[in-house]
C-alpha positions as CSV (number, residue, x, y, z in Angstrom):
1,X,8.2,80.9,-0.1
2,X,10.6,78.2,0.9
3,X,8.6,74.8,1.7
4,X,9.6,71.6,3.4
5,X,9.4,69.6,-0.1
6,X,12.2,72.0,-1.6
7,X,14.5,71.8,1.6
8,X,14.1,68.0,1.9
9,X,14.9,67.4,-1.8
10,X,18.0,69.5,-1.3
11,X,19.2,67.4,1.6
12,X,18.5,64.2,-0.3
13,X,20.6,65.5,-3.1
14,X,23.3,66.5,-0.8
15,X,23.6,63.1,1.1
16,X,22.9,60.7,-1.9
17,X,25.8,58.3,-2.4
18,X,24.1,55.7,-4.1
19,X,23.1,52.5,-2.5
20,X,24.8,52.2,0.8
21,X,23.9,52.4,4.7
22,X,24.4,56.0,4.9
23,X,22.1,56.9,2.0
24,X,19.2,54.6,3.1
25,X,19.5,55.7,6.6
26,X,19.5,59.6,6.0
27,X,16.9,59.4,3.1
28,X,14.7,57.4,5.4
29,X,15.0,59.9,8.0
30,X,14.3,62.8,5.5
31,X,11.3,61.1,4.1
32,X,9.9,60.5,7.6
33,X,10.1,64.3,8.0
34,X,8.5,65.0,4.7
35,X,5.5,62.7,5.4
36,X,4.8,64.8,8.6
37,X,4.7,68.3,6.6
38,X,1.8,70.3,7.5
39,X,-1.2,70.0,5.2
40,X,-1.1,73.7,5.4
41,X,1.9,73.7,2.7
42,X,0.5,74.6,-0.6
43,X,2.0,71.6,-2.5
44,X,0.5,69.0,-0.1
45,X,-3.0,70.8,0.0
46,X,-2.7,70.2,-3.9
47,X,-2.1,66.6,-3.6
48,X,-5.0,66.3,-1.0
49,X,-7.3,68.1,-3.3
50,X,-6.2,66.4,-6.6
51,X,-5.6,63.0,-5.3
52,X,-3.3,61.8,-8.3
53,X,-2.8,58.2,-8.5
54,X,0.8,59.2,-9.4
55,X,2.5,62.6,-9.4
56,X,6.1,63.4,-9.8
57,X,7.5,66.0,-7.5
58,X,11.1,65.7,-8.2
59,X,13.4,63.8,-10.6
60,X,17.0,64.2,-10.1
61,X,19.0,64.6,-13.3
62,X,22.2,63.9,-11.8
63,X,21.7,60.8,-9.6
64,X,18.4,59.6,-11.3
65,X,16.2,59.2,-8.3
66,X,12.5,60.1,-8.4
67,X,10.1,61.3,-5.9
68,X,6.4,60.6,-6.3
69,X,3.1,61.2,-4.5
70,X,0.6,58.5,-4.6
71,X,-3.0,58.4,-3.4
72,X,-5.0,55.1,-3.4
73,X,-8.5,53.9,-2.6
74,X,-9.2,52.0,0.7
75,X,-8.7,48.4,-0.3
76,X,-6.4,48.9,-3.2
77,X,-4.1,46.0,-3.2
78,X,-0.9,45.5,-4.9
79,X,0.5,41.8,-5.2
80,X,4.1,40.7,-4.3
81,X,6.6,42.1,-6.5
82,X,10.3,43.4,-6.1
83,X,11.8,46.3,-7.9
84,X,14.6,44.4,-9.7
85,X,17.8,46.2,-9.3
86,X,16.1,49.3,-8.3
87,X,15.3,50.2,-4.7
88,X,12.5,52.0,-3.1
89,X,11.3,54.1,-0.2
90,X,7.6,54.3,0.9
91,X,6.6,57.0,3.4
92,X,3.1,57.6,4.6
93,X,1.4,61.2,4.7
94,X,-1.8,60.3,5.4
95,X,-4.0,57.2,6.2
96,X,-2.5,53.7,6.7
97,X,-1.3,50.9,4.5
98,X,-0.2,47.3,5.2
99,X,2.8,45.7,3.8
100,X,3.8,42.1,3.9
101,X,7.4,40.9,3.1
102,X,8.2,37.7,1.4
103,X,11.1,35.6,0.8
104,X,11.2,33.1,-2.4
105,X,12.0,29.7,-0.9
106,X,12.8,26.4,-2.8
107,X,12.0,23.3,-0.9
108,X,14.2,20.0,-0.9
109,X,11.6,18.8,-3.3
110,X,12.3,21.7,-5.7
111,X,9.0,23.5,-5.4
112,X,9.5,27.4,-5.2
113,X,6.9,29.6,-3.4
114,X,6.8,32.8,-1.4
115,X,7.1,32.6,2.2
116,X,5.6,35.6,4.4
117,X,8.0,37.3,6.9
118,X,5.1,39.3,8.4
119,X,2.9,42.2,7.8
120,X,3.5,46.0,9.3
121,X,1.1,48.6,9.3
122,X,2.4,51.9,8.1
123,X,0.9,55.0,9.6
124,X,1.6,58.8,9.2
125,X,5.1,59.4,9.4
126,X,6.2,55.9,8.7
127,X,8.7,55.2,6.2
128,X,10.1,51.9,4.8
129,X,12.9,51.0,2.6
130,X,13.0,48.1,0.1
131,X,16.5,47.1,-1.4
132,X,17.1,45.4,-4.7
133,X,15.2,41.9,-4.8
134,X,13.2,42.6,-1.5
135,X,9.7,41.1,-2.1
136,X,6.6,43.0,-0.9
137,X,2.9,43.6,-1.4
138,X,1.0,46.8,-0.3
139,X,-2.6,47.2,0.8
140,X,-4.3,50.5,1.4
141,X,-6.4,50.3,4.7
142,X,-8.0,53.9,4.7
143,X,-9.7,56.5,2.8
144,X,-7.7,59.6,2.1
145,X,-4.4,57.7,1.8
146,X,-1.3,59.7,0.6
147,X,2.3,58.4,0.2
148,X,5.5,59.5,-0.9
149,X,7.4,57.0,-2.9
150,X,11.1,57.7,-3.6
151,X,13.0,55.4,-6.3
152,X,16.4,54.9,-7.1
153,X,15.9,55.1,-10.6
154,X,13.0,55.2,-13.2
155,X,11.2,51.6,-12.7
156,X,10.0,51.4,-16.3
157,X,13.6,50.2,-17.2
158,X,13.5,47.7,-14.5
159,X,10.1,46.5,-16.0
160,X,11.2,46.5,-19.5
161,X,14.4,44.6,-18.6
162,X,12.3,42.1,-16.9
163,X,14.4,42.5,-13.7
164,X,11.3,43.7,-11.8
165,X,9.1,40.5,-11.0
166,X,5.5,40.5,-10.2
167,X,4.4,37.3,-8.4
168,X,0.7,35.7,-8.6
169,X,0.3,34.9,-5.1
170,X,2.2,33.5,-2.0
171,X,2.6,30.1,-3.4
172,X,3.0,30.8,-7.1
173,X,6.3,31.1,-9.5
174,X,7.1,34.3,-10.7
175,X,5.2,35.7,-13.9
């Protein structure tokens, strides 16, 4: 029986051209649609029941992107980080998440620190994209939180190469 996940994965594969405005615009639209999938679909029910911290839904052998489902407990916080040369989409299926974006700034005195660009609250159906080097944090703001995360590549490569940077806090240097 066809489902929304299969249909959207097919559409993402068809529009994927790598990092450009057309791809980010279309994939964001498609993930917004995916995040509004009925909880009546078996694959969504499975995620809601299992509550996996991370579950791979699809890995594209040609383009390398990976679609994952994640659940988090209310209050889970992931400190500021970027994804190195990778890029990522976050789409909320259930619950709410806060995301603060940052810029790493060096003062005239040579002190480098993070400056917040503001915090957004993502709710059901919302989707955000973060490009290479974009810095953000995440904080789960509800119970029964489910999100889809589409990564441009396997981020373990970004971690191994040390291109992915995790920050201690808003005023700290990179780890």
